[in-house]
N, C-alpha and C positions, 0 to 999 in steps of 0.2 A: 550469398550472406549481403547484408548492406551494413554500412560503418556512417556514423555520424555522429555528431555533438548533440542536434537536436530532430526533432520531430517537427513541423510546423503545418497545421491545417485550417486553412482560412484565414492565415495571417495570424493564428495564435499557438505558441507553443504546447504543445501535448505531452511531449514525451522529453526528456533530459536527462540529465546527469542526477545520478540518486541522491537522495538526501540520506539525512540521519535516518537509523533504523525507527519504524514506529513499536512502540513498545504493546506488549498484550495486555487487555484492562486488567484494571486492579484499582482497590480501595475504593474509597468511597463511602457514602452514608448509606446509599441503597443498591443493593447488589440484588443486579436483573440478572440470572445465571442465562436464559434463553440468548439474551441480546450479547452478552460475553461470548456464549458457545459461536452465535453467529459472526461476531465481531473478530475472532479467533480464526475460523473458517474463512474468513476474506482474507484476511493476513496470510493464513497458510497458503492461500490460492496465487496471491498476489505473489509472495516469495517464490512459489513453484514457478512463476511466469518469467523471474527476474525483475520485476516491476521494482521491488524492494526490499530489504534485507530481513 
């Protein structure tokens, strides 16, 4: 197990402390069901990997 406050690659921070949770897509004037399903799947995968809440 590796522990630290952040991960730097090429001088750029790529992983750090978690920010606020990313909400699921909702609302808006135009609803795109396929895009919302894809965004929900991406968020689920990020949460499963522990990269977001």
